[in-house]
C-alpha positions in Angstrom: 17.5 48.1 57.0 19.2 45.4 54.9 20.5 42.1 56.0 24.2 41.4 56.1 25.4 39.2 53.2 27.1 37.0 55.8 23.8 35.8 57.2 21.2 34.0 55.1 18.7 31.9 57.0 18.5 28.4 55.5 14.9 27.6 54.5 13.4 24.5 56.1 13.4 21.4 54.0 10.0 20.7 52.4 8.3 17.8 54.2 5.7 15.5 52.8 3.3 16.5 55.6 4.3 20.2 55.3 2.7 22.9 53.3 4.4 21.7 50.1 3.1 18.1 50.4 -0.4 19.3 51.3 -0.4 21.7 48.3 0.7 18.9 46.0 -1.9 16.4 47.4 -4.8 19.0 47.2 -3.8 20.0 43.6 -3.9 16.4 42.4 -7.1 15.7 44.2 -8.9 18.7 42.8 -7.7 18.1 39.3 -8.8 14.4 39.6 -12.2 15.5 40.9 -12.5 17.8 37.9 -11.7 14.8 35.6 -14.4 12.8 37.4 -17.0 15.5 36.8 -16.0 15.4 33.1 -16.1 11.6 33.1 -19.7 11.2 34.2 -21.3 13.0 31.2 -18.6 11.5 28.9 -19.5 7.9 29.8 -23.2 8.6 29.5 -22.6 10.0 26.0 -20.4 7.1 25.1 -23.2 4.7 26.1 -25.8 6.6 24.1 -23.6 6.7 21.0 -22.7 3.0 21.3 -26.4 2.1 21.4 -27.2 4.4 18.5 -24.5 2.6 16.5 -26.2 -0.7 17.2 -29.5 0.8 16.1 -27.9 1.9 12.8 -26.3 -1.5 12.2 -29.5 -3.3 13.1 -31.5 -1.2 10.6 -29.0 -2.0 7.9 -29.4 -5.7 8.7 -33.2 -5.3 8.6 -33.0 -3.6 5.2 -30.9 -6.5 3.9 -33.6 -8.9 4.9 -36.3 -6.7 3.3 -34.3 -6.6 0.1 -34.1 -10.4 -0.2 -36.7 -12.1 -2.5 -39.8 -12.8 -0.5 -37.7 -11.6 2.5 -36.5 -15.2 2.8 -32.9 -15.8 3.9 -31.1 -18.8 5.3 -30.7 -19.3 9.0 -26.9 -19.0 8.6 -27.2 -15.6 6.9 -29.8 -14.4 9.5 -27.3 -15.4 12.3 -24.5 -13.6 10.5 -26.6 -10.4 10.2 -27.5 -10.5 13.9 -23.9 -11.1 14.9 -22.6 -8.3 12.6 -25.2 -5.9 14.0 -24.4 -7.0 17.6 -28.1 -7.4 18.4 -30.4 -10.3 19.2 -33.6 -9.0 17.6 -34.6 -6.1 15.3 -38.1 -4.7 14.7 -39.1 -1.8 12.5 -42.0 0.5 12.8 -43.2 2.7 9.9 -46.4 4.5 10.3 -48.7 2.3 12.3 -47.1 -0.9 11.2 -44.5 -2.6 13.4 -42.8 -5.8 12.2 -40.2 -8.1 13.7 -37.5 -8.4 11.1 -34.7 -10.4 12.8 -34.7 -12.5 15.9 -32.2 -15.0 17.4 -33.2 -18.5 18.4 -34.1 -19.1 22.1 -34.3 -15.4 22.9 -34.9 -14.8 26.6 -37.3 -12.2 28.0 -36.2 -8.5 27.9 -35.5 -7.3 31.5 -35.1 -3.5 30.8 -36.0 -1.1 28.1 -34.4 2.3 27.2 -35.6 5.0 24.9 -33.0 7.1 23.2 -35.4 9.6 21.7 -35.4 11.9 24.7 -31.7 12.9 24.4 -29.0 12.8 27.0 -30.4 13.4 30.5 -29.3 13.0 34.1 -31.1 9.6 34.1 -28.7 8.5 31.3 -25.7 9.2 33.7 -27.3 7.1 36.4 -28.1 4.3 33.9 -24.5 4.3 32.7 -23.2 3.9 36.2 -25.6 1.0 36.9 -24.5 -0.7 33.7 -20.8 -0.5 34.8 -21.6 -1.8 38.3 -23.8 -4.7 37.2 -21.7 -7.9 36.7 -24.7 -10.1 35.6 -25.6 -10.1 31.9 -29.2 -9.4 30.8 -31.2 -8.8 27.7 -32.2 -5.1 27.2 -34.4 -3.4 24.7 -33.5 -0.1 23.0 -35.7 2.2 21.0 -34.6 5.1 18.8 -35.6 7.0 15.7 -34.6 5.3 12.5 -31.3 6.8 11.1 -32.5 6.2 7.5 -36.1 7.3 7.9 -36.7 9.9 10.6 -40.4 9.1 10.6 -39.7 5.4 11.5 -38.7 3.8 14.7 -36.2 1.0 15.3 -36.4 -1.4 18.3 -33.6 -3.7 19.1 -32.8 -6.3 21.7 -29.2 -7.0 22.8 -27.1 -8.4 25.6 -25.9 -5.8 28.1 -22.6 -7.6 28.7 -21.4 -6.3 25.3 -22.3 -2.8 26.2 -20.7 -3.1 29.6 -17.4 -4.4 28.1 -17.3 -1.5 25.7 -18.0 1.0 28.5 -15.3 -0.5 30.7 -12.7 -0.1 27.9 -13.8 3.5 27.4 -13.7 4.1 31.2 -10.2 2.6 31.4 -8.9 4.9 28.6 -10.5 7.9 30.3 -9.0 6.9 33.7 -5.5 6.7 32.2 -5.9 10.1 30.4 -7.3 11.6 33.6 -4.4 10.4 35.7 -1.9 11.7 33.1 -3.7 15.1 33.0 -3.9 15.2 36.7 -0.2 14.7 37.1 0.7 17.2 34.4 -1.7 19.9 35.5 -1.1 19.2 39.2 2.6 19.5 38.7 2.4 22.7 36.8 0.0 24.3 39.4 2.1 23.0 42.2 5.3 24.3 40.7 3.7 27.7 40.2 2.2 27.9 43.7 5.4 26.6 45.3 7.5 29.3 43.6 5.0 32.1 44.2 3.6 31.2 47.6 5.4 28.4 49.5 9.0 29.5 49.0 8.3 33.1 50.2 6.4 31.8 53.2 9.3 29.4 54.0 11.7 32.4 53.7 9.5 34.4 56.1 9.2 31.5 58.6 13.0 30.8 58.5 13.8 34.5 59.1 11.4 34.7 62.0 13.0 31.7 63.6 16.4 33.1 63.1 15.5 36.5 64.4 13.7 35.1 67.4 17.0 33.3 68.4 18.9 36.6 68.4 16.5 39.6 68.1 19.2 42.0 69.1 21.3 41.1 66.0 20.2 43.7 63.4 21.8 41.7 60.6 18.9 39.2 60.9 16.3 41.7 59.9 14.6 40.5 56.8 15.3 42.2 53.5 12.0 42.9 51.6 11.9 41.7 48.0 11.9 44.9 46.0 8.7 46.9 45.4 6.5 44.0 44.5 2.8 44.8 45.2 1.7 41.3 46.2 0.7 40.3 49.8 3.9 38.4 50.5 6.0 41.5 49.7 3.7 43.6 51.9 4.1 41.0 54.8 7.9 41.1 54.4 7.9 44.9 54.6 5.7 44.9 57.7 7.9 42.2 59.2 11.1 44.2 58.5 9.5 47.3 60.1 8.5 45.3 63.1 11.9 43.6 63.5 13.7 47.0 63.2 11.5 48.5 65.8 11.8 45.5 68.1 15.6 45.4 67.7 15.8 49.1 68.5 13.7 48.7 71.6 15.8 45.7 72.8 19.0 47.7 72.3 17.5 50.6 74.2 16.3 48.4 77.1 19.7 46.7 77.3 21.2 50.1 77.5 18.8 51.2 80.2 19.3 48.0 82.1 23.1 48.6 82.1 22.5 52.2 83.1 20.2 51.1 85.9 22.7 48.6 87.2 25.4 51.2 87.2 23.2 53.8 88.9 22.1 51.3 91.6 25.7 50.7 92.5 26.6 54.4 93.0 23.4 56.1 93.9 23.4 55.2 97.5 26.9 56.5 98.2 26.5 59.5 96.0 23.3 60.5 97.7 25.1 60.3 101.1 27.9 62.5 99.7 25.4 65.0 98.4 23.5 65.0 101.7 26.7 65.9 103.5 27.4 68.6 101.0 23.9 70.0 101.6 24.5 70.2 105.3 27.7 72.0 104.8 26.1 74.4 102.3 23.4 75.2 104.9 26.1 76.2 107.3 27.9 78.2 104.6 24.7 80.1 104.0 25.0 81.7 107.5 28.3 83.3 106.7 27.9 87.1 106.5 29.7 87.5 103.2 27.9 89.1 100.2 29.4 86.7 97.7 28.5 83.7 99.8 25.0 85.0 100.4 24.6 85.4 96.6 25.9 81.9 95.7 24.7 79.8 98.6 21.0 79.7 97.5 22.0 78.5 94.0 24.3 75.9 95.5 21.6 74.7 97.8 19.1 74.6 94.9 21.5 72.6 92.8 22.1 70.1 95.6 18.4 69.7 96.2 17.8 68.9 92.5 20.7 66.4 92.5 19.4 64.6 95.6 15.9 64.6 94.1 17.2 63.2 90.9 18.9 60.3 92.7 15.8 59.6 94.8 13.7 59.5 91.6 16.2 57.2 89.9 16.2 54.8 92.9 12.4 54.8 93.1 12.0 54.2 89.4 14.6 51.4 89.4 12.7 49.3 91.8 11.6 45.9 90.5 8.1 46.6 91.8 6.6 49.8 93.3 5.0 49.2 96.7 1.2 49.0 96.5 -0.5 52.2 97.9 -1.8 52.1 101.4 -5.1 54.1 101.0 -6.4 56.5 103.5 -8.7 59.5 103.5 -6.5 62.6 103.1 -7.5 66.3 103.3 -6.1 67.5 100.0 -5.7 71.2 100.8 -3.3 70.9 103.8 -1.2 68.3 101.8 -0.9 70.8 98.9 0.2 73.5 101.4 3.0 71.2 102.6 4.2 70.5 99.1 4.0 74.2 98.2 6.2 75.1 101.2 9.0 72.8 100.0 8.6 74.0 96.4 8.8 77.6 97.5 12.3 77.1 98.8 13.6 75.8 95.5 11.9 78.6 93.6 13.2 81.3 95.9 9.8 83.0 96.0 10.0 83.9 92.4 7.0 81.8 91.4 3.5 82.5 92.8 2.0 79.3 94.1 -1.8 79.3 94.3 -3.6 76.7 96.4 -7.1 76.6 94.8 -8.1 73.2 96.3 -11.6 73.1 97.9 -11.5 73.3 101.7 -13.4 70.0 102.3 -11.8 68.1 99.4 -10.9 64.5 100.5 -9.1 61.9 98.4 -8.4 58.2 99.0 -4.7 57.8 98.4 -1.3 56.8 99.9 0.0 60.0 101.5 3.7 59.4 100.6 2.9 58.5 97.0 0.5 61.3 96.5 3.1 63.7 97.8 5.6 62.3 95.3 3.0 62.8 92.5 2.3 66.4 93.4 6.0 67.2 94.0 6.9 65.9 90.5 4.1 67.8 88.8 5.0 71.0 90.6 8.8 70.5 90.0 8.1 70.0 86.3 6.1 73.2 86.2 8.8 75.1 88.0 11.4 73.9 85.5 9.2 75.0 82.6 8.9 78.4 84.2 12.6 78.7 84.7 13.2 78.0 81.0 10.7 80.7 79.9 12.8 83.2 78.0 10.0 85.4 76.7 10.6 89.1 77.1 6.9 89.8 77.8 6.3 86.8 80.0 3.8 87.3 82.9 4.8 86.7 86.5 5.4 83.0 86.9 2.5 81.3 88.6 1.4 77.7 89.4 -2.2 77.0 90.3 -3.3 73.7 91.9 -7.1 73.3 91.9 -9.6 70.4 92.4 -13.1 69.4 91.7 -15.3 66.4 92.4 -17.3 64.5 89.8 -19.2 61.6 91.4 -16.6 59.1 92.6 -13.6 60.9 91.1 -11.4 63.8 92.3 -9.9 65.8 89.4 -6.7 67.7 90.5 -5.3 70.2 88.0 -1.8 71.7 88.0 -1.6 74.8 85.8 1.3 77.0 85.0 1.7 80.0 82.7 4.9 78.9 81.1 5.8 78.5 77.4 4.2 75.1 77.1 5.5 71.7 76.3 7.3 71.2 72.9 5.4 69.2 70.3 8.4 66.8 69.9 8.0 65.3 73.4 4.2 65.3 73.8 3.7 61.8 72.3 6.2 60.3 74.8 5.3 62.6 77.7 4.9 59.7 80.2 7.7 57.5 79.0 10.9 57.4 81.2 14.0 59.1 79.7 12.0 60.4 76.7 9.9 63.3 77.8 12.4 65.8 79.2 12.1 69.2 77.6 14.6 71.0 79.8 18.4 70.7 79.6 19.7 68.2 82.1 16.3 66.7 82.7 15.7 63.0 83.0 12.1 62.6 82.0 11.5 60.5 85.1 9.1 62.9 87.0 6.0 62.4 84.8 6.7 58.7 84.3 6.8 58.1 88.0 3.7 60.3 88.6 1.7 58.5 86.0 2.7 55.0 87.3 1.7 56.0 90.9 -1.6 57.5 89.7 -2.5 54.3 87.8 -1.6 52.2 90.9 -4.2 54.2 92.8 -6.9 53.4 90.2 -6.6 56.9 88.6 -4.6 58.4 85.9 -2.5 61.4 84.7 -3.2 63.2 81.5 -2.1 66.4 79.6 -5.2 68.6 79.3 -3.6 71.5 77.3 -0.3 73.0 76.5 0.2 76.1 74.4 1.9 79.5 74.6 -0.3 80.5 77.5 0.7 77.6 79.7 0.3 73.9 80.5 -2.4 72.1 82.5 -1.9 68.5 83.8 -4.8 66.6 85.3 -4.5 64.0 88.0 -7.6 61.8 88.7 -8.0 59.9 92.0 -10.8 58.0 93.7 -13.0 60.0 95.9 -14.3 58.7 99.2 -18.0 57.8 99.3 -20.2 60.6 100.5 -21.7 60.0 104.0 -25.0 58.1 103.6 -28.1 59.3 105.3 -29.3 57.3 108.3 -31.3 54.3 107.1 -29.9 54.6 103.6 -29.7 51.4 101.6 -26.0 51.9 100.9 -25.0 51.7 104.5 -22.8 48.7 105.3 -21.5 48.5 101.7 -17.7 48.6 101.3 -16.2 52.0 100.6 -14.6 52.9 97.3 -11.2 52.7 99.0 -11.9 49.2 100.2 -12.9 48.2 96.7 -9.7 49.6 95.3 -7.6 47.8 97.9 -9.3 44.5 97.1 -8.8 44.6 93.4 -5.5 44.0 91.4 -3.5 47.2 91.0 -2.7 48.2 87.5 1.0 48.4 86.7 2.7 50.3 83.9 
C-alpha cells in the first residue's frame, strides 16, 4: 500500500528539549569528556617536560660556573645564570660527591620535593592538578638524571608560581582546542545521527499522529523506504502492515455496523411476515394435492431457516448478551428436545443419535444451552446436506458426553465431508466461517460466545473426509458430598461461576 502523493505528513519542528536537542547536547558532552580524559595525562606530561627543561638549563648554568677560573664569577653573572635557567638553586651529584653550584640570595626553605626519575605516573597527574589549584607560591625541589651525564644527578630549586603560570597557559590552549574539536566533531556526529536516526523517527511519529486522526483513510498509510535493511526501515514496514490491517478492519467494522443498523430496522417486521407465511404454509400442507404435498415441506424448511437466520442476527446484534442464569439441567432430555426440532428440518433423512449419559447433569442456562446445541446441530445438518459424495454413508449426527472432574465435555459428531481448510482459522468469527452457500457464519460465533459466558468453551476437535467433531465444555455440578465431608457447606461450582465476572468475546 502506497501513500497518496496528495498527503504528506509534516514532520514536527525540532525542539531544543526534543530528541534533536538532547542528541546535540549529549554529543557535545561526550566529546568534551573525551577531551578532558586526554587533557589529564597531557597536562601531567607538560609539567614533567617543563621541569626537565629547567633541569637541562640549570645544568648548563652549573657547567658555566665550573668552566670559570677557580669557579669564581661575579654576583651579577650568577644572578643572570639563575634567571636564565629559571631556578633559584642548582646542585650537581657525580658519584658520591654532591655540590651546590648556584644559589640565590635569601633563599627560603623548600616546601615540597619531586623526583622525575620514576617516569610519568598517576601521582604526576594528581600533582599537576594540585599545582593548578594552588594560588600561593612556594619553593619546590626537583631531582632528575643529568641530561649531559646519565650517571649524574641534578637537583634544582625553583618557584612553583612560574610552573603554574606555564601550566595555566597550556591548559588554556588545550581548552580552546578541546572546545573547537567538540563543536566540530559534535556537529558532524549530530548531523549524521539526525539524518540517519532522528528524521526517520520524526517521519514515523508524524505518520502515526496523522493516521491516528483518520485511521480509515488508507492514503495515510506510511510508505516504507525501499528495501533498506536497517531497523528504521523494518519498523516502517511493520507499521505499514499494521496500518493496512487496521484500516481494513475498521472498514469492515463500519460496513458491519451499517449492516447491523439496517438489519435491526427490518428484522422485526420481516420476521413477523415470515411467521405469517409459515402459518399459511402449515395450512397449505394439509391440502390433498400431490404437488402441494411435495413442495410444502421444502417451503416450510426454507421459512424455518429464514426465521432462524433473523433470530440469530437479532441475538448477535445485541449490545450485550444477557448473563446466563445457571441451573442444574439433565442433559439427555434436553438433547432429545433439540433433536425433535432438528428432525423436522431434516425430514428424517439424517440419523440423530443421542449418546448422552443418562445421569449427566450440567450447570447452564437452559435457553442459551438450547441455542448452542441447536446451532451446532444445524451446522452439522447443513454440512450433511452439502455432501455430494457418491459413496457417502447414511447421514448421521451423534451427540455424546463425558465428565472429567469439574467439566462436562459434549461432542457433536457428523459423518459429513468435513470443514474446508480455508475457513478453519476463522471458524468462530461472525460472517467469516460459513462454508455453505447462503450461510452467514453466525451459528458457531454465537455458540462460542455463549459457551465462554458459561465459563466453558467451544473447539474444533477434528475435521476430515470422515466427518467433523465439535466439542463443547461446560461446568459440571459438584458431586454430592458424603455425610460429614469437609466440603459440605462450600459454595457449588455454579455459585462460584455466578459470582465471578463473565468472559465476553
